[in-house]
C-alpha positions as CSV (number, residue, x, y, z in Angstrom):
1,M,3.3,29.0,-26.0
2,S,5.0,26.1,-23.5
3,A,7.9,23.9,-25.1
4,K,7.3,20.6,-24.1
5,L,10.3,18.4,-23.3
6,R,10.3,14.3,-23.0
7,V,12.4,12.7,-20.1
8,G,13.0,9.4,-21.3
9,I,14.2,6.2,-19.0
10,S,17.4,7.0,-16.9
11,E,17.3,10.6,-18.0
12,F,16.8,13.9,-16.2
13,R,16.3,17.3,-17.6
14,V,16.3,20.7,-15.8
15,A,14.1,23.6,-17.8
16,R,12.9,27.0,-17.0
17,A,9.4,28.1,-17.6
18,P,7.6,28.2,-20.1
19,T,8.3,24.6,-20.4
20,V,6.5,21.0,-19.6
21,L,8.5,18.4,-18.6
22,T,6.7,14.9,-19.4
23,T,7.6,11.2,-19.0
24,Y,5.8,8.1,-19.9
25,G,5.3,5.1,-18.5
26,L,6.2,5.2,-14.7
27,G,5.9,1.6,-13.5
28,S,8.1,0.4,-10.9
29,C,10.1,3.7,-12.0
30,L,10.2,6.5,-10.1
31,G,9.6,10.1,-11.5
32,V,11.3,12.7,-9.3
33,I,10.4,16.0,-9.6
34,L,12.2,19.2,-8.1
35,Y,11.3,22.7,-8.5
36,D,12.5,26.3,-7.7
37,R,9.2,28.0,-7.8
38,P,10.5,31.7,-7.3
39,K,12.7,31.1,-10.5
40,C,10.1,28.6,-12.4
41,L,13.1,26.3,-12.6
42,G,12.8,22.9,-12.3
43,G,13.7,19.3,-13.2
44,M,12.4,15.7,-13.7
45,A,14.1,12.3,-13.5
46,H,12.8,9.1,-14.7
47,T,14.7,6.6,-12.6
48,L,14.7,2.6,-12.6
49,L,16.6,1.6,-9.5
50,P,17.5,2.7,-5.9
51,T,21.1,2.2,-6.1
52,P,23.8,0.3,-8.0
53,R,24.8,-2.9,-7.1
54,P,27.8,-2.7,-4.6
55,G,31.4,-3.5,-6.9
56,V,29.8,-2.8,-10.2
57,Q,30.8,0.3,-12.2
58,E,27.7,1.7,-13.5
59,V,28.4,4.3,-16.5
60,R,24.6,5.7,-16.5
61,L,24.0,6.6,-12.6
62,V,21.1,8.7,-13.6
63,K,19.2,5.1,-13.6
64,F,19.7,5.2,-9.8
65,V,17.3,7.1,-7.8
66,D,19.9,8.7,-5.0
67,A,22.3,9.4,-7.7
68,A,20.1,11.0,-10.2
69,I,18.4,13.3,-7.0
70,R,21.8,14.6,-6.2
71,L,22.9,15.2,-10.0
72,M,19.7,16.9,-10.7
73,V,20.0,19.0,-7.7
74,D,23.7,20.0,-8.7
75,E,22.6,20.7,-12.4
76,L,19.6,23.0,-11.0
77,V,21.7,24.9,-8.9
78,S,24.6,25.5,-11.5
79,Q,21.5,27.0,-13.6
80,G,20.6,29.3,-11.0
81,A,18.2,27.6,-8.4
82,S,18.6,28.3,-4.7
83,R,19.1,25.0,-2.5
84,G,16.9,26.4,0.0
85,S,14.0,26.7,-2.6
86,L,13.8,23.3,-4.1
87,T,11.0,21.2,-3.3
88,A,9.9,17.7,-4.5
89,R,7.4,15.5,-5.6
90,L,7.2,11.6,-6.4
91,V,5.6,9.7,-8.9
92,G,5.6,6.0,-9.6
93,G,7.0,3.3,-7.6
94,A,4.2,0.9,-8.3
95,N,4.2,-2.8,-7.7
96,M,3.6,-4.0,-11.5
97,F,3.6,-7.7,-10.5
98,E,0.9,-7.4,-7.8
99,P,-1.2,-9.9,-9.6
100,L,1.7,-12.6,-9.5
101,Y,3.3,-11.4,-6.3
102,A,1.5,-10.2,-2.9
103,P,2.4,-6.5,-2.1
104,S,5.7,-5.9,-0.7
105,E,7.8,-3.4,0.8
106,D,10.6,-5.3,-0.9
107,S,9.6,-4.7,-4.2
108,I,11.4,-2.3,-6.6
109,G,9.0,0.4,-6.7
110,A,8.8,0.5,-2.8
111,R,12.5,0.8,-2.4
112,N,12.8,3.3,-5.2
113,V,10.1,5.5,-3.1
114,R,12.0,4.7,0.3
115,M,15.2,5.6,-1.3
116,A,14.0,9.1,-2.9
117,R,12.1,10.0,0.6
118,A,15.7,9.2,2.4
119,T,18.0,11.1,-0.1
120,L,15.4,14.2,-0.2
121,L,15.3,13.8,3.6
122,A,19.4,14.0,3.8
123,L,19.4,16.9,1.2
124,E,16.8,18.8,3.4
125,I,14.3,19.3,0.4
126,P,10.9,18.9,1.4
127,L,8.7,16.3,0.0
128,L,5.4,18.4,-0.9
129,A,3.6,15.5,-2.4
130,E,3.6,12.1,-3.9
131,D,1.4,9.8,-6.1
132,V,3.3,6.2,-5.3
133,G,2.6,2.7,-4.9
134,G,-0.4,0.8,-6.5
135,S,0.0,-1.7,-9.4
136,H,-0.4,0.7,-12.4
137,G,1.2,3.0,-14.5
138,R,1.5,6.4,-14.9
139,T,2.3,9.4,-16.9
140,V,3.6,12.6,-15.8
141,E,3.4,16.5,-17.1
142,F,4.9,19.2,-15.2
143,D,4.5,22.5,-15.9
144,L,7.0,24.6,-15.1
145,T,5.4,27.9,-15.3
146,T,2.5,27.0,-12.7
147,G,4.5,24.2,-10.9
148,Q,1.7,21.9,-11.4
149,V,2.2,18.3,-11.9
150,L,-0.3,16.3,-13.9
151,V,-0.4,12.6,-13.3
152,R,-2.1,10.2,-15.7
153,S,-3.1,6.9,-14.7
154,V,-3.6,3.7,-17.1
155,H,-7.3,3.4,-15.1
156,G,-8.0,6.9,-16.7
157,D,-7.8,8.7,-13.4
158,D,-5.8,12.2,-13.3
159,T,-4.3,13.7,-10.3
160,I,-2.9,17.0,-9.9
161,L,-0.3,17.3,-7.5
162,T,0.2,20.9,-6.1
163,G,2.5,22.3,-3.5
């Protein structure tokens, strides 16, 4: 039987199989999933913003995409993951205010996605799949035993990200 761990806003969790990591309410927020398949070891972050504002001292770095990815990689490696085996998936990054504003590449969601892609590229972590953009919220379940990522949309559609 799998343990189910919740990942809250501005948090990340790292675990081993048999565990399911879950996060709720990804709108413009971005869920970042990292996985070392051979070791069934992975992590999930629920991030809010791309990067901290210049000159502002932030206490909770995990709310930022770039910092959360780097911190999660460090934690995974400290728990035995191989950097060369890590792969990534992204979920969220929606434009939740699309009815009020036209879709924009400058929306927080779009900037979160761009920052994640750039950080993963810089760290040489392959991005295997993503379910990003749009104007709807998502809930995510990441099964560390199978590596399957189940994305539930508020529209009632379920998507499975494999890789």
